[in-house]
SEDRENTOR-138276 format. One line per 8 residues: number of its first residue (from 1); their letters; for each residue x, y, z of C-alpha. Coordinates in Angstrom, 2 decimals, m for minus. Layout:
<pts>
NUM) a) X Y Z; ...
</pts>
This chain:
<pts>
1) mlkaknti) 98.08 165.11 24.32; 96.29 161.51 24.54; 99.80 159.98 24.53; 100.38 162.00 27.68; 97.31 160.90 28.91; 98.13 157.35 28.69; 101.92 157.23 30.30; 99.68 158.21 33.57
9) tillilvf) 100.47 154.42 35.22; 98.76 153.44 38.68; 102.15 153.92 39.86; 101.85 157.38 39.98; 98.24 157.18 41.01; 99.48 156.05 43.96; 101.54 159.14 44.69; 99.52 161.31 46.92
17) taggwsqe) 99.92 165.14 46.25; 99.00 167.98 48.25; 96.91 169.18 45.77; 95.19 165.94 44.52; 92.50 165.42 47.17; 92.45 169.03 48.58; 90.05 170.35 51.01; 89.83 173.49 52.52
25) neralsld) 89.40 172.06 56.11; 91.91 168.38 55.86; 94.20 167.28 58.33; 96.65 165.51 56.58; 97.51 161.83 58.54; 99.78 158.83 58.49; 98.88 155.61 59.55; 100.62 155.51 62.66
33) eciktalk) 99.12 158.86 63.44; 95.61 157.17 62.98; 96.35 154.49 65.08; 97.90 156.73 67.60; 94.95 158.65 68.12; 92.52 155.64 67.97; 94.77 154.09 70.92; 94.42 157.38 72.67
41) nnlglave) 91.07 158.74 71.84; 88.82 155.34 71.59; 85.69 154.89 73.61; 86.20 151.05 73.43; 89.24 151.22 74.34; 88.72 153.25 77.81; 86.13 150.81 78.46; 88.65 147.47 78.07
49) ilnpeiae) 91.53 149.57 79.85; 89.40 149.56 83.19; 88.81 146.00 83.21; 92.44 145.12 84.59; 92.38 147.76 87.31; 89.08 146.53 88.31; 90.69 142.95 88.07; 93.40 144.53 90.34
57) asislare) 91.15 145.46 92.82; 89.61 142.03 93.21; 93.32 140.56 93.61; 93.52 142.94 96.88; 89.79 142.31 97.79; 90.99 138.39 97.96; 93.93 138.74 99.53; 91.78 140.69 102.63
65) rflpqlsm) 91.18 137.07 103.67; 94.35 136.78 105.23; 94.65 140.12 106.70; 94.66 140.16 110.57; 91.58 141.39 113.00; 91.35 142.86 115.54; 88.56 143.27 117.70; 87.74 144.88 121.32
73) ryftqstn) 85.08 145.16 123.75; 83.75 146.61 126.62; 80.85 145.56 128.95; 79.50 146.56 131.68; 76.63 145.79 133.97; 74.95 147.07 137.31; 72.40 144.83 138.84; 70.22 144.93 142.05
81) tpsfswid) 67.89 142.27 143.14; 66.04 141.69 146.14; 67.41 139.24 148.51; 65.58 136.00 149.42; 68.13 134.47 151.59; 69.91 136.39 154.65; 73.06 134.34 153.16; 73.01 136.41 150.42
89) aagevstd) 72.89 140.17 151.75; 70.51 141.71 154.40; 68.25 143.63 152.39; 69.41 143.43 148.51; 71.94 142.27 146.34; 74.17 144.36 144.20; 76.25 143.88 141.77; 78.64 145.95 139.67
97) fnnyaaqy) 80.29 144.01 136.61; 82.82 145.68 134.09; 83.98 143.47 131.08; 86.75 144.24 128.88; 88.14 142.18 125.92; 90.59 142.41 123.29; 91.11 139.81 120.70; 93.44 139.35 117.42
105) qqnlptga) 92.25 136.87 114.90; 94.95 135.24 111.76; 93.66 133.21 108.66; 96.48 131.22 107.79; 97.33 129.79 104.44; 97.21 126.61 105.25; 93.63 127.06 105.93; 94.05 127.34 110.18
113) tltaslfs) 92.62 130.06 112.29; 94.98 131.74 114.81; 93.20 133.65 117.80; 94.58 135.53 120.66; 92.74 136.70 123.61; 92.68 139.00 126.48; 90.12 139.41 128.81; 89.34 140.85 131.72
121) yqnetnmr) 86.70 142.15 134.12; 85.85 143.21 137.75; 83.46 142.48 139.99; 82.32 144.21 142.90; 78.95 143.19 145.10; 77.98 143.36 148.54; 76.71 139.30 148.70; 78.23 137.79 152.57
129) fqtinprf) 81.18 135.70 152.80; 83.07 136.84 149.81; 86.60 136.86 150.21; 87.89 138.76 147.38; 85.54 141.71 146.99; 86.15 143.70 144.38; 87.42 140.85 142.55; 89.44 141.63 139.37
137) gstlqfdl) 90.26 138.72 136.24; 92.60 138.33 133.51; 93.01 135.55 130.94; 95.13 134.94 128.27; 94.30 132.88 126.01; 95.11 131.21 122.61; 93.31 129.26 120.33; 94.01 127.40 117.07
145) sqpllrnf) 91.96 125.09 114.68; 93.70 123.50 111.89; 91.80 121.65 108.98; 93.55 118.42 107.97; 91.45 117.12 105.36; 88.86 119.26 103.74; 90.17 123.35 103.33; 93.47 122.06 104.25
153) gfrvnrre) 96.38 123.27 102.10; 97.98 126.56 100.32; 96.36 126.20 96.94; 92.82 125.70 98.67; 92.80 128.25 100.66; 94.34 130.85 98.60; 92.11 129.60 95.83; 90.17 132.73 95.45
161) iiiaknnr) 93.72 134.78 95.22; 94.73 132.63 92.68; 91.53 133.33 90.59; 91.48 136.70 90.97; 94.73 136.84 89.52; 94.11 134.50 86.83; 91.34 136.94 85.91; 93.61 140.03 85.62
169) emsssqln) 95.83 138.44 83.32; 92.72 137.55 81.50; 91.31 140.75 81.41; 94.96 141.79 79.96; 94.83 139.62 77.52; 91.60 140.51 76.12; 92.63 144.25 76.43; 95.35 143.18 73.77
177) qalldtvy) 92.91 141.50 72.19; 91.01 145.22 71.82; 94.14 146.71 71.00; 94.98 144.41 68.09; 91.20 144.98 66.70; 91.87 148.35 67.04; 94.68 148.65 65.29; 93.47 146.46 62.61
185) nveeaywn) 90.26 148.68 62.12; 92.11 151.59 61.84; 94.13 150.00 59.13; 91.39 148.82 57.31; 89.58 152.14 57.49; 92.58 154.30 56.44; 93.21 152.03 53.20; 89.47 152.00 52.30
193) lvysiedl) 89.93 155.77 52.60; 92.85 155.62 50.16; 91.37 153.45 47.90; 88.08 155.69 47.71; 90.24 158.95 47.12; 92.38 157.59 44.16; 89.63 155.34 42.69; 88.08 158.85 42.41
201) rvkrqsle) 90.81 160.36 40.99; 91.22 157.51 38.33; 87.67 158.35 37.92; 87.74 162.02 37.09; 91.02 161.30 34.92; 88.45 158.95 32.95; 85.95 161.87 32.81; 88.84 164.01 31.25
209) lardllkk) 89.58 161.29 28.21; 85.60 161.46 27.84; 85.72 165.19 27.70; 88.30 165.35 25.68; 86.93 162.98 22.85; 83.41 164.88 23.03; 85.25 167.88 21.89; 87.06 166.74 19.21
217) nkrevevg) 83.70 165.04 18.15; 82.32 168.34 18.06; 84.72 170.06 16.17; 84.89 167.41 13.77; 80.81 167.72 13.37; 81.47 171.54 12.95; 84.26 171.46 10.05; 81.69 168.42 8.45
225) tlapieil) 83.71 165.37 9.11; 81.92 163.83 11.26; 77.70 163.07 11.34; 76.25 164.86 14.37; 75.06 161.58 15.89; 78.71 159.97 16.84; 78.61 163.21 19.47; 75.75 161.45 21.45
233) saeaevat) 77.85 158.31 21.93; 80.74 160.63 23.42; 78.06 162.67 25.70; 76.28 159.46 26.89; 79.50 158.53 28.41; 80.59 161.62 30.01; 77.42 161.77 31.66; 77.96 157.93 32.75
241) readilqa) 81.23 158.68 33.97; 79.68 162.19 35.85; 77.33 159.79 38.05; 79.93 157.27 38.75; 82.33 160.44 40.15; 79.22 161.15 42.51; 79.18 157.50 43.51; 82.75 157.25 43.89
249) ealvnnnd) 82.66 160.87 46.17; 80.35 159.30 48.16; 82.38 156.59 48.92; 85.24 158.80 49.71; 82.77 160.63 52.19; 81.80 157.60 54.11; 85.22 155.67 54.37; 86.24 159.23 55.78
257) nvlktvin) 83.54 159.26 58.55; 84.26 155.71 59.04; 87.83 156.35 59.64; 86.89 159.35 62.00; 84.50 157.19 64.18; 87.32 154.52 64.34; 90.18 156.92 65.63; 87.35 159.55 67.73
265) ldtdgdvr) 89.21 162.21 66.08; 89.56 165.04 68.38; 89.31 168.78 66.17; 88.72 172.20 67.73; 85.99 172.26 65.00; 83.04 171.14 63.59; 84.71 167.19 63.27; 82.13 166.71 60.26
273) likinpvd) 83.58 169.53 58.53; 87.40 168.30 58.98; 88.39 165.43 55.63; 91.29 163.49 56.61; 93.84 163.45 53.65; 95.96 159.87 54.02; 99.64 160.20 53.21; 100.89 156.91 53.56
281) lplntrtd) 101.65 155.22 50.50; 100.25 150.99 50.39; 102.81 148.76 50.38; 103.04 146.85 46.85; 106.59 144.92 47.69; 105.87 141.33 47.87; 105.87 139.72 51.59; 107.27 136.44 51.95
289) isldsalk) 105.92 134.20 55.43; 106.03 130.64 55.44; 103.01 128.95 57.16; 105.11 127.01 59.99; 106.52 130.65 61.07; 103.07 132.37 61.02; 101.34 129.35 62.49; 103.75 129.67 65.57
297) tamdnrpd) 103.98 132.86 65.75; 100.33 133.39 66.13; 100.40 130.64 68.63; 103.01 132.49 71.09; 101.37 135.70 70.59; 97.48 135.43 70.35; 95.89 137.06 73.26; 92.33 134.92 73.32
305) leslrwgi) 94.92 131.75 73.06; 96.43 133.63 76.48; 93.50 134.33 77.88; 91.97 130.59 77.47; 94.82 129.82 78.83; 94.34 131.40 82.31; 90.54 130.49 81.97; 92.17 126.99 82.12
313) ksrdmdfv) 93.97 127.52 85.16; 91.11 128.83 86.45; 88.86 125.86 86.13; 91.62 123.36 87.31; 91.67 125.66 90.78; 88.08 125.07 90.54; 88.55 121.23 90.06; 90.88 121.18 92.77
321) yaknqllp) 89.41 122.95 94.80; 85.44 120.72 94.54; 87.38 117.52 94.79; 89.35 118.76 98.08; 85.35 119.46 99.08; 85.13 115.75 98.82; 86.75 115.08 102.00; 85.30 114.90 105.26
329) slsfeasy) 86.08 117.03 107.81; 88.64 116.50 109.90; 90.35 119.21 112.26; 92.87 119.55 115.26; 91.66 122.28 117.76; 93.99 123.32 120.40; 93.80 125.83 123.24; 96.21 127.31 125.79
337) wspgisgt) 95.31 129.77 128.37; 96.35 131.31 131.67; 94.09 132.83 134.01; 94.86 135.72 136.88; 92.82 136.51 139.54; 93.30 139.38 142.10; 91.57 142.06 144.23; 90.76 143.47 147.42
345) qilyqdnn) 91.16 140.00 150.03; 88.97 140.28 152.76; 90.17 138.23 156.06; 87.35 136.72 158.79; 87.84 136.16 162.43; 89.79 133.15 162.84; 89.63 132.96 159.33; 86.26 131.95 159.03
353) pltdivvg) 84.38 133.38 156.29; 80.85 131.83 158.25; 81.22 134.22 161.18; 80.48 137.10 158.81; 83.14 139.20 161.03; 85.95 141.23 158.73; 88.74 141.91 160.99; 90.91 143.55 157.89
361) tipggssd) 91.38 143.48 154.72; 94.29 143.10 152.02; 94.40 145.45 149.20; 95.02 144.23 145.93; 94.34 145.75 141.83; 93.72 144.97 138.85; 97.25 145.10 137.45; 98.10 142.04 139.81
369) alkdamkf) 95.84 139.80 137.67; 96.89 140.74 134.25; 100.55 140.24 135.34; 99.99 136.42 136.56; 98.22 135.94 133.18; 101.12 137.06 131.39; 103.45 135.52 133.05; 101.54 132.37 132.45
377) ryqnwsas) 101.29 131.78 136.19; 98.76 129.19 135.47; 98.83 127.10 132.64; 95.97 125.59 130.88; 95.70 123.45 127.61; 93.37 121.43 125.89; 93.60 119.62 122.46; 90.96 117.76 120.05
385) llltlpmd) 89.93 116.14 116.85; 86.83 116.50 115.48; 85.42 114.87 112.49; 82.27 115.51 110.66; 80.92 113.21 107.07; 78.56 115.54 106.00; 75.89 113.80 103.75; 76.47 115.56 100.32
393) tiftraly) 80.15 114.08 99.61; 78.33 110.81 99.97; 74.86 111.32 98.20; 75.80 113.85 95.66; 79.29 115.20 93.52; 77.25 117.86 91.55; 80.27 120.26 92.86; 82.77 118.36 91.48
401) sqakmsle) 81.01 116.83 88.67; 80.54 120.71 87.44; 84.18 121.65 87.94; 85.53 118.40 86.06; 83.05 119.21 83.28; 83.94 122.93 83.40; 87.31 121.93 83.26; 87.02 119.67 80.25
409) qaklrlqn) 84.92 122.42 78.71; 87.69 125.13 79.10; 90.61 122.78 77.42; 88.25 121.36 74.64; 87.58 125.37 73.99; 91.27 126.09 73.81; 91.41 123.06 71.29; 88.65 124.42 68.91
417) qeqqifle) 90.29 128.07 69.12; 93.86 126.52 68.17; 92.42 125.12 65.16; 90.64 128.11 64.12; 93.81 129.86 64.22; 95.12 127.65 61.94; 92.72 127.78 59.86; 92.98 131.50 59.88
425) vsngvrav) 96.79 131.89 59.57; 96.49 129.21 56.66; 93.66 131.92 54.78; 95.92 134.53 55.88; 99.14 133.23 54.19; 97.08 132.24 51.14; 95.43 135.33 51.06; 99.14 137.89 51.15
433) qtdykriq) 100.48 135.53 48.71; 96.99 135.49 45.86; 96.80 139.60 46.51; 100.26 139.72 45.72; 99.42 137.62 42.32; 96.46 139.67 41.67; 98.60 142.96 41.67; 101.31 141.46 39.17
441) aykaarel) 97.85 140.41 36.87; 96.21 143.73 37.05; 98.89 145.32 36.60; 99.35 143.46 33.20; 95.96 144.06 32.76; 96.40 147.52 33.01; 99.22 148.17 30.91; 97.10 146.06 27.97
449) aekkleae) 94.46 148.20 28.05; 96.58 151.23 28.11; 98.11 150.02 24.81; 95.08 149.03 23.50; 93.29 152.45 23.92; 96.59 154.06 22.43; 96.00 152.16 19.38; 92.27 152.63 19.06
457) ekkllvgl) 92.85 156.46 19.46; 95.22 156.29 16.67; 93.37 154.14 14.45; 89.99 156.72 14.91; 92.65 159.33 13.88; 92.75 157.76 10.70; 88.99 156.51 10.54; 89.47 153.01 10.93
465) ttnylvlq) 87.44 152.56 14.35; 84.57 154.10 15.81; 83.92 156.49 19.19; 81.99 153.82 20.61; 85.25 151.52 20.60; 87.43 154.29 22.11; 84.91 154.58 24.75; 84.67 151.04 25.69
473) yqrdlena) 88.29 150.94 25.64; 88.77 153.90 27.85; 86.19 152.59 30.28; 88.35 148.96 30.34; 91.49 151.49 31.13; 89.06 152.85 33.92; 88.09 149.37 35.24; 91.71 147.91 34.93
481) rsaelrav) 93.53 150.90 37.05; 90.74 150.54 39.57; 91.32 146.86 39.93; 95.08 147.10 39.58; 94.42 149.99 42.54; 91.84 147.67 44.88; 94.23 144.49 44.72; 97.28 146.91 46.25
489) idynlsia) 94.89 147.79 48.95; 93.57 144.42 49.17; 97.08 143.39 49.50; 97.79 145.53 52.55; 94.47 144.87 54.35; 95.88 141.27 53.69; 98.93 142.03 55.40; 97.52 143.96 58.31
497) rlnrtmgi) 94.78 140.76 58.78; 97.36 138.10 58.74; 99.35 140.45 61.16; 96.28 140.94 63.77; 96.08 137.14 63.04; 99.31 136.47 64.01; 98.80 139.06 67.31; 102.07 141.15 66.04
505) nl) 99.90 144.15 64.81; 100.71 146.49 67.99
</pts>
């Protein structure tokens, strides 16, 4: 029986059977299934997923600056004022005025503002000596305002869009970082649960060895070949190992809760009653990776580095804008307009309005004024240069200094992070190599512990040793098995940690 016990090695401990740790309400899950569940249900990821969408909305908002604006206006007015001169009117002066306006305005990426406007009005009055009454007028006008120094250029005027795009990329990088962390957290919780379950199994096997020895001692006491006091050490060891099992069971429950929390396990029943049964085997084969290749992979794939690089681009954009704001304001402004006028023409005797004798009228409509304006019958234009020297760019350069320091800070932050990544990758590669060597060392220690226990049990059969030493060697074997198991789990966690450090565990 003892020989059969000694043939149980750590590799058999790592082979999970359905009956090894069964619960009435359990769910068998692989590591991949746990990761997929976490990526689907994790509330922290749900928050991070919204950030790129918010950043995308910010891009649309920044682009609205270059969307055209169309405005329309209608104005009407009727006035009645007493006449203070017979030249105006006999009793009171009455005027009806209507105004129609439509304007199209477009901001251009060069910083220019282009405006096209159409104004129309109708004016009718009882004032004397009018040659056109009612009078209709229309004016088609184009205005251009183009900065030539400050606020000139595509980059300066598309600054908000560029920064919004950079923020979107930063949000995507931060989401990838959250995904990397989530995957690692699942792996860590999964392998810790594997360790606690298998360590519990090791302790139960150790308890069975102690109980078997206690039964043997009791039989020998009954037949008188062993002193009753020898039972005490075996009973004490059984009680101690039973206490160890209680602690190991508590660790299993704790790690089970941690894994369920990380993956946000969704079940039909009460999640607290569901036990996760991990079905994947931890890796115990050698993984070779060089420091140079791991470092290159990390530099190419780390989301935090990518986020910092996008941040530098945004700070560089701020610096370009701040530098541009140091320039004086010089703008070119040009206008081109075409007026038109029409209405009912009043004919006076001898073609003299001062006679105040109307001899006839020539009807005219509002369309005639609009046609003249649209055909550019009367062409007018103006051009100007406006130079403004703001005092803030002469006496202070606070915005420029702030942008410059922010850019330098972002570059230093990237350099610091690259140094940290070098340290993390170096430690990660070393940890993988060291943990694999630990597996080999603890494997050898466990095999020696098995041989020592087997030899001590044979000596006990012939009375050449004591129960105390046998129990001690049983405890040594238990510790050796747990240490080997811990080394295997640590090796898998080291690989997972290194993959996260290199940004490839997705």
